[in-house]
MARTOR-206992 format. One line per field, with one value per residue (C-alpha): residue in three letters; residue number from 1; x, y, z. Coordinates in pm, 1 decimal, decimal comma. Layout:
N
resn <- c(ALA / ...)
resi <- c(NUM / ...)
X <- c(X / ...)
Y <- c(Y / ...)
Z <- c(Z / ...)
This chain:
268
resn <- c(MET / THR / ASP / LYS / LYS / ILE / GLY / PHE / ILE / GLY / LEU / GLY / ASN / MET / ALA / THR / ALA / MET / ILE / GLY / GLY / MET / LEU / LYS / LYS / GLN / MET / VAL / GLN / PRO / GLY / ASN / ILE / ILE / GLY / LYS / ALA / ARG / THR / GLN / GLY / THR / GLU / ASP / LYS / VAL / ARG / GLU / ARG / PHE / HIS / ILE / GLN / VAL / ALA / ALA / SER / ASN / ALA / ASP / VAL / ALA / ALA / GLU / ALA / ASP / VAL / LEU / PHE / LEU / ALA / VAL / LYS / PRO / VAL / PHE / LEU / ASP / GLY / VAL / ILE / ALA / GLU / ILE / ARG / GLU / ALA / LEU / ARG / SER / GLY / THR / VAL / VAL / VAL / SER / ILE / ALA / ALA / GLY / ARG / THR / LEU / ASP / TYR / LEU / ARG / ARG / THR / VAL / ASP / ARG / PRO / ASP / CYS / ALA / LEU / ILE / ARG / CYS / MET / PRO / ASN / THR / PRO / ALA / LEU / VAL / LEU / GLU / GLY / CYS / THR / GLY / VAL / CYS / ALA / ASP / GLU / ASN / VAL / SER / GLU / GLU / GLU / LEU / ASP / PHE / VAL / MET / GLN / LEU / LEU / SER / ALA / PHE / GLY / THR / ALA / HIS / VAL / VAL / PRO / GLU / ARG / LEU / MET / ASP / VAL / VAL / THR / GLY / VAL / SER / GLY / SER / SER / PRO / ALA / TYR / VAL / PHE / LEU / PHE / ILE / GLU / ALA / MET / ALA / ASP / GLU / ALA / VAL / ALA / GLU / GLY / MET / PRO / ARG / LYS / GLN / ALA / TYR / GLU / PHE / ALA / ALA / GLN / ALA / VAL / LEU / GLY / SER / ALA / LYS / MET / VAL / LEU / GLU / THR / GLY / ARG / HIS / PRO / GLY / GLU / LEU / LYS / ASP / MET / VAL / CYS / SER / PRO / GLY / GLY / THR / THR / ILE / GLN / ALA / VAL / LYS / VAL / LEU / GLU / GLU / LYS / GLY / MET / ARG / ALA / ALA / VAL / MET / ASP / ALA / MET / GLU / ALA / CYS / ILE / ARG / LYS / SER / ARG / ASP / MET)
resi <- c(1 / 2 / 3 / 4 / 5 / 6 / 7 / 8 / 9 / 10 / 11 / 12 / 13 / 14 / 15 / 16 / 17 / 18 / 19 / 20 / 21 / 22 / 23 / 24 / 25 / 26 / 27 / 28 / 29 / 30 / 31 / 32 / 33 / 34 / 35 / 36 / 37 / 38 / 39 / 40 / 41 / 42 / 43 / 44 / 45 / 46 / 47 / 48 / 49 / 50 / 51 / 52 / 53 / 54 / 55 / 56 / 57 / 58 / 59 / 60 / 61 / 62 / 63 / 64 / 65 / 66 / 67 / 68 / 69 / 70 / 71 / 72 / 73 / 74 / 75 / 76 / 77 / 78 / 79 / 80 / 81 / 82 / 83 / 84 / 85 / 86 / 87 / 88 / 89 / 90 / 91 / 92 / 93 / 94 / 95 / 96 / 97 / 98 / 99 / 100 / 101 / 102 / 103 / 104 / 105 / 106 / 107 / 108 / 109 / 110 / 111 / 112 / 113 / 114 / 115 / 116 / 117 / 118 / 119 / 120 / 121 / 122 / 123 / 124 / 125 / 126 / 127 / 128 / 129 / 130 / 131 / 132 / 133 / 134 / 135 / 136 / 137 / 138 / 139 / 140 / 141 / 142 / 143 / 144 / 145 / 146 / 147 / 148 / 149 / 150 / 151 / 152 / 153 / 154 / 155 / 156 / 157 / 158 / 159 / 160 / 161 / 162 / 163 / 164 / 165 / 166 / 167 / 168 / 169 / 170 / 171 / 172 / 173 / 174 / 175 / 176 / 177 / 178 / 179 / 180 / 181 / 182 / 183 / 184 / 185 / 186 / 187 / 188 / 189 / 190 / 191 / 192 / 193 / 194 / 195 / 196 / 197 / 198 / 199 / 200 / 201 / 202 / 203 / 204 / 205 / 206 / 207 / 208 / 209 / 210 / 211 / 212 / 213 / 214 / 215 / 216 / 217 / 218 / 219 / 220 / 221 / 222 / 223 / 224 / 225 / 226 / 227 / 228 / 229 / 230 / 231 / 232 / 233 / 234 / 235 / 236 / 237 / 238 / 239 / 240 / 241 / 242 / 243 / 244 / 245 / 246 / 247 / 248 / 249 / 250 / 251 / 252 / 253 / 254 / 255 / 256 / 257 / 258 / 259 / 260 / 261 / 262 / 263 / 264 / 265 / 266 / 267 / 268)
X <- c(10550,4 / 10751,8 / 10700,6 / 10854,4 / 10639,9 / 10562,0 / 10463,0 / 10285,6 / 10262,5 / 9999,6 / 9717,7 / 9617,9 / 9576,9 / 9940,1 / 9976,9 / 9657,2 / 9770,0 / 10095,9 / 9920,6 / 9671,4 / 9948,0 / 10148,4 / 9841,6 / 9725,2 / 10069,3 / 10065,2 / 10396,5 / 10279,3 / 9983,9 / 9737,3 / 9829,0 / 10190,9 / 10100,4 / 10052,5 / 9951,7 / 9848,8 / 9655,6 / 9573,2 / 9200,0 / 8995,2 / 8775,0 / 9069,0 / 9196,1 / 8854,2 / 8816,2 / 9160,5 / 9125,1 / 8785,0 / 8916,1 / 9246,9 / 9214,3 / 9551,0 / 9650,0 / 9605,1 / 9831,2 / 9750,2 / 10034,3 / 10301,5 / 10562,4 / 10388,3 / 10410,2 / 10781,3 / 10844,5 / 10702,5 / 10804,3 / 11097,3 / 11032,6 / 10864,7 / 10706,0 / 10670,5 / 10373,8 / 10303,5 / 10327,1 / 10663,0 / 10516,2 / 10434,9 / 10759,4 / 10954,9 / 10682,2 / 10636,6 / 11008,2 / 11029,0 / 10752,8 / 10912,9 / 11288,8 / 11333,3 / 11086,5 / 11267,4 / 11434,3 / 11795,3 / 11809,3 / 11474,2 / 11459,8 / 11291,5 / 11141,3 / 11025,8 / 10794,9 / 10800,6 / 10886,8 / 11195,5 / 11324,5 / 11679,3 / 11872,1 / 12088,1 / 11774,4 / 11659,2 / 12000,2 / 11999,1 / 11634,7 / 11603,9 / 11947,2 / 11971,9 / 12289,8 / 12162,6 / 11872,3 / 11882,6 / 11725,7 / 11560,0 / 11401,4 / 11145,9 / 10899,3 / 10594,4 / 10305,8 / 9927,4 / 9887,4 / 9995,1 / 9622,8 / 9562,1 / 9889,8 / 10058,1 / 10285,1 / 10640,1 / 10871,3 / 11219,2 / 11438,0 / 11769,1 / 11928,9 / 12191,0 / 12507,4 / 12348,0 / 12109,3 / 12234,8 / 12184,5 / 11939,1 / 11738,2 / 11725,1 / 11616,7 / 11335,7 / 11209,4 / 11226,8 / 11008,9 / 10754,9 / 10756,3 / 10722,4 / 10395,9 / 10207,0 / 10398,0 / 10761,9 / 11046,4 / 11391,0 / 11701,4 / 11839,4 / 12120,2 / 11984,3 / 12080,7 / 11800,3 / 11526,9 / 11391,5 / 11383,3 / 11184,4 / 10934,6 / 10895,9 / 10889,2 / 10675,8 / 10577,4 / 10382,8 / 10333,9 / 10001,1 / 9852,0 / 9989,5 / 9845,1 / 9505,8 / 9501,4 / 9578,2 / 9301,3 / 9056,3 / 9143,8 / 9097,7 / 8766,4 / 8647,1 / 8695,5 / 8524,4 / 8228,4 / 8232,7 / 8199,1 / 7902,0 / 8041,2 / 7886,7 / 8116,7 / 8157,8 / 8240,7 / 8483,4 / 8680,4 / 8689,7 / 8819,6 / 9081,4 / 9201,4 / 9223,8 / 9422,6 / 9673,7 / 9691,0 / 9747,8 / 10007,1 / 10202,0 / 10199,3 / 10334,4 / 10631,9 / 10704,0 / 10641,7 / 10784,1 / 11097,5 / 11066,5 / 11146,8 / 10832,6 / 10913,8 / 10913,3 / 10576,3 / 10439,9 / 10557,3 / 10370,8 / 10042,2 / 10119,8 / 10019,7 / 10125,5 / 9861,3 / 9649,9 / 9455,1 / 9715,5 / 9998,8 / 9767,5 / 9696,6 / 10069,2 / 10143,0 / 9901,9 / 10052,7 / 10399,4 / 10276,4 / 10124,6 / 10452,1 / 10331,0 / 10678,7 / 10821,8 / 10521,5 / 10566,0 / 10940,2 / 10887,2 / 10624,0 / 10858,5 / 11140,2 / 10916,2 / 10816,6 / 11176,9 / 11289,4 / 11013,5 / 11114,3 / 11476,1 / 11370,9 / 11149,5)
Y <- c(11692,0 / 11832,3 / 12168,9 / 12045,7 / 12052,4 / 11703,9 / 11685,9 / 11411,1 / 11389,9 / 11122,2 / 11075,0 / 10714,7 / 10430,4 / 10414,5 / 10789,8 / 10816,1 / 10525,1 / 10709,0 / 11037,8 / 10868,8 / 10704,2 / 11024,1 / 11212,4 / 10935,5 / 10920,3 / 11302,7 / 11330,9 / 11622,2 / 11863,1 / 11844,2 / 12199,5 / 12093,5 / 11826,5 / 11937,1 / 11712,0 / 11689,5 / 11419,2 / 11359,3 / 11414,8 / 11677,1 / 11407,6 / 11241,1 / 11573,9 / 11668,1 / 11331,7 / 11343,0 / 11706,2 / 11636,4 / 11327,8 / 11464,0 / 11845,8 / 11872,2 / 12138,1 / 12067,1 / 12247,9 / 12377,8 / 12181,6 / 11921,7 / 12197,2 / 12389,9 / 12084,2 / 12048,4 / 12416,8 / 12392,8 / 12046,3 / 11975,1 / 11603,6 / 11512,9 / 11171,6 / 11067,9 / 10834,2 / 10762,8 / 10452,4 / 10394,7 / 10469,7 / 10827,0 / 10900,1 / 11047,4 / 11300,8 / 11400,8 / 11454,0 / 11666,1 / 11887,5 / 11939,1 / 11937,0 / 12313,7 / 12379,7 / 12165,2 / 12364,8 / 12299,4 / 12044,5 / 11882,6 / 11510,3 / 11330,8 / 10990,0 / 10761,9 / 10465,8 / 10353,1 / 9984,2 / 9905,9 / 10264,3 / 10268,1 / 10540,5 / 10572,7 / 10633,3 / 10896,6 / 11069,4 / 11087,6 / 11187,5 / 11433,5 / 11574,8 / 11792,9 / 11723,2 / 11964,1 / 11728,9 / 11407,7 / 11092,4 / 10798,5 / 10493,5 / 10290,2 / 10006,0 / 10007,2 / 9760,4 / 9779,7 / 9666,7 / 10025,7 / 10094,6 / 9933,7 / 10065,5 / 9725,3 / 9804,4 / 9689,0 / 9925,4 / 9867,6 / 10178,4 / 10273,8 / 10616,1 / 10787,9 / 10951,2 / 11297,3 / 11186,8 / 11281,6 / 11057,6 / 11311,5 / 11320,5 / 10941,7 / 10913,6 / 11160,7 / 10979,5 / 10647,5 / 10796,7 / 10904,2 / 10560,4 / 10389,3 / 10576,1 / 10314,8 / 9997,1 / 9893,5 / 10032,5 / 9883,5 / 10014,6 / 9758,1 / 9764,9 / 9871,9 / 9534,5 / 9385,7 / 9632,7 / 9405,9 / 9124,2 / 9354,7 / 9392,2 / 9014,1 / 8933,1 / 9222,2 / 9470,8 / 9223,1 / 8940,5 / 9059,6 / 8940,0 / 8590,1 / 8591,5 / 8710,8 / 8421,3 / 8180,5 / 8323,7 / 8311,1 / 7949,6 / 7843,9 / 8027,0 / 7872,8 / 7522,3 / 7614,5 / 7741,1 / 7418,0 / 7233,1 / 7443,3 / 7745,0 / 8085,5 / 8298,0 / 8590,0 / 8357,5 / 8160,3 / 8476,2 / 8571,1 / 8230,4 / 8214,1 / 8572,0 / 8549,6 / 8225,7 / 8400,5 / 8706,4 / 8497,0 / 8277,7 / 8581,9 / 8727,6 / 8400,1 / 8419,0 / 8781,3 / 8764,3 / 8423,7 / 8450,1 / 8078,7 / 7926,7 / 7886,7 / 7516,7 / 7474,8 / 7649,1 / 7425,7 / 7116,4 / 7235,3 / 7206,2 / 6871,7 / 6603,5 / 6246,1 / 6082,0 / 6398,9 / 6613,1 / 6887,7 / 6662,6 / 6516,9 / 6866,1 / 6951,9 / 6631,3 / 6734,1 / 7082,5 / 6929,7 / 6689,6 / 6982,8 / 7175,6 / 7467,6 / 7581,5 / 7557,6 / 7744,1 / 8030,1 / 8048,7 / 8042,8 / 8316,4 / 8533,8 / 8473,2 / 8592,5 / 8900,5 / 8988,6 / 8935,0 / 9166,3 / 9433,9 / 9413,7 / 9443,7 / 9750,6)
Z <- c(11328,6 / 11041,0 / 10875,0 / 10550,5 / 10235,2 / 10106,4 / 9740,3 / 9547,5 / 9172,2 / 9125,9 / 9376,2 / 9312,1 / 9560,9 / 9662,6 / 9707,3 / 9909,9 / 10128,6 / 10192,8 / 10264,1 / 10494,4 / 10694,1 / 10730,5 / 10852,8 / 11086,7 / 11247,4 / 11267,8 / 11088,7 / 10875,9 / 10870,0 / 10577,1 / 10476,2 / 10424,3 / 10169,0 / 9810,1 / 9524,0 / 9162,7 / 8977,0 / 8611,8 / 8663,5 / 8841,5 / 8991,0 / 9166,0 / 9295,4 / 9434,1 / 9605,8 / 9768,3 / 9873,8 / 10031,4 / 10213,0 / 10343,4 / 10315,1 / 10141,1 / 9891,5 / 9521,0 / 9274,4 / 8928,0 / 8765,3 / 8828,9 / 8805,7 / 9085,1 / 9312,4 / 9234,0 / 9302,7 / 9656,1 / 9775,9 / 10004,8 / 9950,5 / 9621,4 / 9565,9 / 9202,5 / 9247,9 / 8881,7 / 8665,7 / 8493,3 / 8149,8 / 8259,7 / 8443,3 / 8149,7 / 8075,6 / 8438,2 / 8494,3 / 8177,4 / 8318,5 / 8659,5 / 8592,4 / 8577,4 / 8859,0 / 9117,6 / 9391,8 / 9484,2 / 9763,6 / 9690,1 / 9773,4 / 9483,7 / 9569,1 / 9287,7 / 9347,9 / 8983,4 / 8937,7 / 8732,9 / 8716,4 / 8851,1 / 9029,7 / 8718,8 / 8513,4 / 8763,2 / 8758,4 / 8378,6 / 8345,6 / 8632,7 / 8537,2 / 8847,6 / 9048,5 / 9316,4 / 9397,3 / 9601,3 / 9456,1 / 9631,1 / 9475,5 / 9668,4 / 9615,7 / 9846,6 / 9822,0 / 9837,7 / 10203,0 / 10269,7 / 10219,6 / 10560,7 / 10710,5 / 10675,1 / 10381,9 / 10325,1 / 10137,2 / 9999,4 / 9971,6 / 9809,8 / 9777,1 / 9565,5 / 9696,5 / 9716,0 / 9990,0 / 10336,5 / 10637,7 / 10778,6 / 10454,6 / 10431,6 / 10795,8 / 10733,8 / 10423,6 / 10609,0 / 10882,4 / 10621,4 / 10458,7 / 10797,4 / 10856,6 / 10654,7 / 10741,6 / 10753,8 / 10543,6 / 10487,6 / 10311,0 / 10064,2 / 9806,1 / 9469,8 / 9320,3 / 9535,2 / 9438,4 / 9163,9 / 9419,6 / 9649,3 / 9364,0 / 9348,2 / 9718,8 / 9847,6 / 9575,9 / 9362,4 / 9612,3 / 9757,8 / 9428,9 / 9491,3 / 9843,5 / 9718,9 / 9471,7 / 9755,6 / 9974,2 / 9684,1 / 9608,1 / 9971,3 / 9990,5 / 9662,5 / 9798,4 / 10124,7 / 9919,6 / 9717,0 / 10047,4 / 10156,8 / 10344,3 / 10259,2 / 10042,0 / 10284,9 / 10571,4 / 10355,6 / 10275,3 / 10643,0 / 10752,3 / 10475,6 / 10516,9 / 10895,0 / 10867,5 / 10638,1 / 10864,5 / 11175,0 / 11006,8 / 10887,4 / 11239,5 / 11376,2 / 11139,0 / 11230,8 / 11604,0 / 11698,4 / 11485,7 / 11411,2 / 11071,8 / 10856,7 / 10818,7 / 11195,6 / 11222,6 / 10944,6 / 11133,2 / 11443,1 / 11249,7 / 11083,9 / 11334,2 / 11251,3 / 11034,1 / 11049,9 / 10806,2 / 10754,8 / 10641,1 / 10376,8 / 10242,9 / 10248,2 / 10057,8 / 9779,4 / 9760,6 / 9725,7 / 9456,2 / 9265,3 / 9287,1 / 9494,5 / 9602,1 / 9251,8 / 9109,2 / 9357,4 / 9291,6 / 8913,0 / 8942,2 / 9146,2 / 8899,7 / 8614,3 / 8815,1 / 8901,4 / 8541,9 / 8415,6 / 8666,5 / 8549,9 / 8186,2 / 8233,5)
């Protein structure tokens, strides 16, 4: 367990998922986490749930943190950084989770060469400790600092270092993709309901099928196409469903959707 101070500016769903994972894995004590939210109600809720410290201002969080997570939406990042720039201590590791905000942007905006900068993209399954986070770091980040941040990020799922040129792809393939999967689950459940299955049960069947299928990909190491072929018996029900999905352009639709997502991330 570390004695470093971990700061959070922003205490929304993603930040609370991260905090919950760090505490559950006993990586840090509640008293060594300090945060600040935009509303008193959010602060009270998070403090009651996790027993962390809540600061009077964003600058106060920055002044205490050894590792500072900027867990705010991209539109608020400029204002937050302006508030904390002078308060940051030399050697602080600043970690941004804002989509589309590059390391170059962080260097120019933070404007503190004595601080180390990391950019990451987590996703909402972090809420159930099954997140997937892409990470890239600037040249001021030491190997020890990066290892420590990776440990923190791994507390709520998996974390992988990628070249920054792939960070927008990370947004498309994992950051935003839970929404695509939720649509798929909802669509499957809707048809099950149309055929007479109760709604709650339909969601359970569809969601469990997706969960199990994902685990098969990860744990068997087999190509998804090979796993698909295992289900498609000759002349059977599954191959008929796959045929319809191919006719409707499912693969192309998913690829086009991801392309739009990645393009938007690059343009932010």
